[in-house]
C-alpha positions as a printed Julia matrix, in Angstrom:
386×3 Matrix{Float64}:
 -30.32  138.82  -58.97
 -26.67  137.81  -58.71
 -25.92  140.9   -60.69
 -27.82  143.04  -58.12
 -25.88  141.66  -55.11
 -22.84  142.4   -56.83
 -23.48  145.71  -57.29
 -24.41  146.33  -53.63
 -20.99  144.75  -52.36
 -19.36  146.98  -54.85
 -20.82  149.97  -53.38
 -20.3   148.84  -49.86
 -16.65  148.58  -50.65
 -16.63  152.32  -52.18
 -18.24  153.73  -49.22
 -15.81  152.0   -46.66
 -12.75  153.49  -49.0
 -14.19  156.88  -48.76
 -14.87  156.51  -44.72
 -11.31  155.26  -44.54
 -10.0   158.04  -46.79
 -11.83  160.44  -44.64
 -10.12  159.39  -41.32
  -6.69  159.59  -43.02
  -7.27  162.72  -43.93
  -8.33  163.98  -40.42
  -5.31  162.13  -38.93
  -3.31  163.97  -41.44
  -4.79  167.59  -40.32
  -4.56  166.31  -36.7
  -0.95  165.77  -37.23
  -0.41  169.19  -39.11
  -1.69  170.9   -36.05
  -0.23  169.17  -33.31
   3.19  170.12  -35.07
   2.39  173.53  -35.51
   1.67  173.84  -32.29
   4.86  172.14  -31.06
   6.57  174.43  -33.16
   5.11  177.57  -31.9
   5.58  176.14  -28.14
   9.43  175.71  -29.08
   9.57  179.09  -30.98
   8.25  180.83  -27.65
  10.7   178.93  -25.75
  13.71  180.28  -27.56
  12.25  183.62  -27.31
  11.88  183.29  -23.27
  15.36  182.11  -23.29
  17.08  184.73  -25.63
  14.85  187.41  -23.19
  16.42  185.87  -20.15
  19.86  185.77  -21.43
  19.57  189.57  -22.11
  17.89  190.22  -18.73
  20.9   188.15  -17.16
  23.53  191.06  -17.98
  22.88  193.25  -14.82
  23.91  196.76  -14.62
  26.41  198.03  -11.94
  28.49  201.42  -11.18
  32.16  200.99  -11.09
  35.0   203.14   -9.78
  38.56  202.49  -11.5
  40.81  202.23   -8.76
  44.49  203.99   -8.54
  46.69  204.75   -5.78
  46.09  207.72   -3.58
  48.22  210.2    -1.32
  46.32  210.58    2.0
  47.34  212.6     4.95
  48.56  210.46    7.92
  46.3   211.46   10.83
  46.24  211.32   14.81
  43.12  212.44   16.4
  42.22  213.24   19.86
  39.29  215.23   21.85
  39.76  218.54   23.67
  38.1   221.31   26.03
  37.55  224.86   24.86
  39.3   227.13   27.36
  39.78  230.72   27.86
  43.56  231.68   26.39
  43.94  233.73   29.89
  41.52  233.16   32.86
  42.43  234.84   36.33
  40.75  235.1    39.73
  41.92  238.29   41.51
  42.17  239.18   45.0
  43.0   241.84   47.36
  46.27  241.73   48.99
  44.67  242.97   52.2
  41.53  242.38   54.13
  38.61  244.72   54.41
  35.26  245.92   53.21
  34.19  246.05   49.76
  33.46  249.65   48.63
  32.0   249.17   45.27
  31.57  246.92   42.75
  31.67  248.08   39.18
  31.16  245.14   36.79
  28.62  242.2    36.87
  28.94  238.61   35.43
  28.88  238.47   31.67
  30.2   242.01   30.92
  32.69  242.85   28.46
  35.81  244.54   29.76
  38.8   246.64   28.53
  42.33  247.21   30.09
  42.5   249.72   32.79
  38.89  249.46   33.54
  37.73  249.47   37.19
  36.28  246.47   38.52
  35.92  245.91   42.32
  37.1   248.52   45.04
  37.82  248.11   48.58
  37.39  250.73   51.13
  40.65  252.58   51.68
  40.05  254.55   54.87
  42.13  252.21   57.23
  44.78  251.97   54.3
  45.26  255.52   53.8
  45.64  255.98   57.5
  48.24  253.13   57.8
  49.92  254.72   54.65
  50.01  258.4    56.57
  51.2   257.05   59.66
  54.06  255.03   57.75
  54.88  257.72   55.88
  55.49  259.88   59.31
  57.79  257.33   60.22
  59.73  257.2    57.01
  60.32  261.15   57.35
  61.32  260.92   61.01
  63.71  258.16   60.07
  65.09  260.69   57.19
  65.74  263.21   59.86
  67.67  260.74   61.91
  69.73  259.79   58.83
  70.47  263.36   58.16
  71.62  264.08   61.79
  73.56  260.75   62.25
  75.37  261.46   58.99
  76.48  265.07   60.01
  77.74  263.52   63.54
  79.64  260.98   61.5
  81.1   263.24   59.1
  82.09  265.51   62.05
  83.8   262.64   63.88
  85.45  261.27   60.93
  87.3   264.45   59.93
  88.25  264.75   63.78
  89.43  261.56   63.89
  91.59  262.28   60.67
  93.45  265.02   62.26
  93.95  263.31   65.74
  95.47  260.35   63.63
  97.89  262.62   61.95
  98.91  264.24   65.3
  99.23  260.9    66.92
 101.6   259.59   64.09
 103.57  263.02   65.13
 103.34  262.05   68.3
 101.99  265.44   69.55
  98.93  263.75   71.3
  99.04  260.63   73.72
  97.35  257.08   72.73
  94.5   257.89   75.44
  93.48  260.91   73.06
  93.94  258.97   70.03
  91.58  255.85   71.21
  88.76  258.54   72.55
  88.59  260.24   68.61
  88.57  256.8    67.24
  85.66  255.68   69.51
  83.82  258.67   68.78
  84.23  258.24   65.5
  83.33  254.46   65.36
  80.22  254.97   67.68
  78.95  258.1    65.18
  79.23  255.5    62.3
  77.29  252.57   63.95
  74.54  255.54   64.93
  74.67  256.67   61.13
  74.33  252.95   59.93
  71.6   251.95   62.32
  69.65  255.33   61.11
  69.86  254.03   57.37
  68.78  250.74   58.31
  65.91  251.92   59.96
  65.07  254.31   57.18
  65.16  251.67   54.62
  63.12  249.57   56.82
  60.62  252.47   56.99
  60.8   253.17   53.25
  59.89  249.77   52.42
  57.05  249.68   54.73
  55.75  252.61   53.34
  56.05  251.58   49.87
  53.99  248.2    50.89
  51.27  250.49   52.28
  50.93  252.5    49.11
  50.96  249.14   47.41
  48.01  247.84   49.37
  46.47  251.32   49.03
  46.51  251.03   45.19
  45.76  247.34   45.54
  42.38  248.51   46.95
  41.04  249.03   43.44
  41.4   246.02   40.92
  41.45  246.83   37.37
  41.55  244.68   34.45
  44.83  244.14   32.66
  43.12  242.27   29.6
  39.94  242.69   27.03
  37.64  240.26   27.72
  34.71  239.18   29.85
  33.83  238.75   33.68
  33.31  235.35   34.5
  32.23  235.83   38.39
  31.89  238.39   40.98
  31.0   236.49   44.12
  30.7   239.53   46.7
  28.41  242.41   46.6
  28.98  245.88   47.89
  29.56  246.15   51.57
  30.67  242.76   52.56
  33.73  242.02   54.31
  36.48  240.24   52.6
  39.84  238.21   53.75
  42.93  238.92   52.02
  43.95  236.66   49.18
  40.21  235.57   48.8
  39.35  235.94   45.02
  36.5   238.66   44.41
  36.45  238.51   40.65
  37.42  236.26   37.63
  37.91  237.58   34.73
  39.28  235.62   30.98
  40.6   237.43   28.05
  38.38  237.64   24.6
  40.56  234.67   23.03
  39.92  230.99   23.23
  42.14  228.06   23.15
  41.57  224.0    22.73
  43.37  221.95   25.23
  44.26  218.18   24.97
  46.68  215.79   26.11
  48.57  213.75   23.71
  50.74  210.67   24.53
  54.31  210.12   24.55
  54.02  208.14   21.49
  52.47  211.16   19.71
  54.57  213.9    21.23
  57.47  213.79   18.84
  54.99  214.12   15.52
  53.55  217.51   17.01
  55.4   220.66   16.96
  54.47  224.22   18.18
  53.1   226.12   15.12
  51.47  222.87   13.23
  48.11  223.64   11.86
  45.11  221.39   13.17
  41.46  220.87   12.34
  39.22  221.45   15.2
  35.34  220.2    14.92
  32.48  221.02   17.25
  29.64  219.13   16.0
  29.04  220.24   12.26
  31.26  223.2    12.66
  34.93  222.94   11.52
  37.77  225.52   12.18
  41.63  225.6    12.0
  43.93  226.13   15.16
  47.67  226.54   15.44
  49.76  224.55   18.28
  50.68  227.23   20.71
  52.37  225.55   23.59
  53.52  221.79   24.44
  53.81  220.84   28.02
  57.12  219.39   28.86
  56.09  217.42   31.92
  53.33  214.78   31.88
  50.08  214.84   34.01
  50.92  212.91   36.88
  47.19  211.1    36.38
  46.93  210.76   32.5
  50.39  210.66   31.89
  49.7   212.52   28.78
  51.12  215.88   27.83
  49.11  219.14   27.62
  48.72  221.11   24.32
  47.14  224.29   23.64
  45.66  225.54   20.48
  45.04  228.79   19.55
  41.63  229.14   17.73
  39.68  232.05   16.38
  36.47  230.77   16.8
  34.32  231.94   19.7
  33.13  228.25   21.0
  31.6   228.12   24.1
  33.63  227.47   27.06
  34.35  223.86   28.18
  32.8   222.43   25.11
  34.35  219.16   24.16
  35.87  219.01   20.27
  37.5   216.73   18.11
  41.36  217.49   17.08
  42.9   216.19   14.04
  46.77  216.56   13.6
  48.19  216.11   10.21
  51.49  214.55   10.71
  52.4   213.21    7.12
  51.35  211.45    4.04
  50.75  207.7     2.95
  49.95  205.96   -0.5
  47.47  203.33   -0.56
  44.46  201.92   -2.24
  41.0   203.95   -0.67
  37.88  202.41   -1.79
  34.13  203.3    -0.22
  33.35  201.57    2.95
  30.09  200.45    1.42
  31.69  198.57   -1.5
  33.0   196.09    1.08
  30.99  192.94    1.63
  31.63  190.51    4.31
  30.72  186.79    5.15
  33.66  185.4     7.29
  35.98  187.41    5.26
  35.99  190.91    4.16
  35.31  191.0    -0.07
  34.51  193.01   -3.15
  33.36  192.5    -6.22
  35.21  193.77   -9.27
  34.48  193.6   -13.18
  36.86  192.16  -15.95
  35.6   191.59  -19.26
  32.18  192.05  -18.23
  32.49  189.39  -15.83
  31.95  189.82  -11.85
  35.35  188.63  -10.0
  35.2   188.23   -6.11
  38.44  189.54   -4.47
  39.42  189.15   -0.69
  40.68  192.28    0.79
  42.15  192.95    4.1
  41.01  196.38    6.09
  44.35  198.47    7.17
  42.6   201.47    8.12
  39.19  203.53    8.12
  38.82  207.26    7.45
  35.33  208.26    7.48
  33.9   206.88    4.49
  36.96  205.61    3.16
  39.08  202.24    3.78
  42.35  201.61    3.0
  42.64  197.77    1.66
  45.01  195.39    0.7
  44.07  192.96   -2.17
  43.42  195.27   -4.93
  45.42  196.75   -7.7
  45.52  200.13   -9.95
  43.06  200.1   -12.74
  40.53  197.28  -11.23
  37.22  198.45  -11.92
  35.82  198.09   -8.08
  31.96  197.7    -8.22
  30.24  200.43   -6.33
  26.68  200.24   -6.63
  24.67  197.04   -7.38
  27.09  194.56   -5.84
  24.52  193.42   -3.48
  22.45  191.96   -6.2
  25.45  189.91   -8.33
  27.81  186.98   -7.64
  31.23  185.84   -8.56
  30.92  184.77  -12.58
  27.88  186.79  -13.24
  28.0   188.78  -16.61
  27.19  192.76  -15.72
  26.97  195.82  -17.91
  28.55  199.0   -16.73
  26.73  202.01  -16.21
  28.17  204.97  -17.74
  29.3   207.75  -15.59
């Protein structure tokens, strides 16, 4: 019986040992599994970190800077005007007999525009001609008389010197000569006055027909056939077919602009060239600017407002795209040095369209012109190949 009890105790110990062995085995398996999971976790982290490092190299576009020569410019606005524009009037009043053109018509030199009734003017001219003819006859008569009296006096004067006639006869002959000379001079003066009057009447008669002296266009015809018009009142306004642009420049810029200079004229999106034709020598009393007329070949509408650019020289500088400049309290840009973003402060000197002249950069700097808003000072970047 004692032997059986010992066998049972041994069996219990064996079972207990087996149970302990199983537990240890399970623990070892769990330990290995946990170690594997930890290794997988760290491996995943390493992969993510590596991917993040690759992704941190952002792609940007750069422009390698250099000193550039740009024109020095001054800008003004101007107004399109006709090169020649005139309002024409009759020198005498009367009734309009005919209007030969309408507003907007194209005209040529010598073309009749407006006519005045010539009836009264013709009568006046004819009357003046009659007076002129009468004055011419008076001149002829008084001239003949003067020449006769002058010859006679010359003979009397010789006889008087020879003491062949009395002083009384001598004085009478001289008085007759002087009187004939005065009559002649008066007749000549009267003739000259009549001649001037006749020429004036002829001029008024000729002026009663207004003709164009330019090729161009009719701007206005304010009167119609049959209407009465006063002397000096404009009856037609015309212009030639050439345009100019007129602007006013300051005294400061006056020395930079010369007759013959080429300028750029822009109306909306259309650009053309012009040539300085005339520069005023006296400033406008209201604006204190000097008128400058610029000849152009474009048929822009009259009174259009245009932009004018005068090129007056050249200057060197560092010019960059305006969109490359960022701003907080100061203006700055980003450049790339050895794949690293560097922030540089700049000072804006001049803005010209989409370009800006700045201080603070040097030649060969690699300026970020695309992607600058997504980087910061010190970031690593990759430059996109152009």
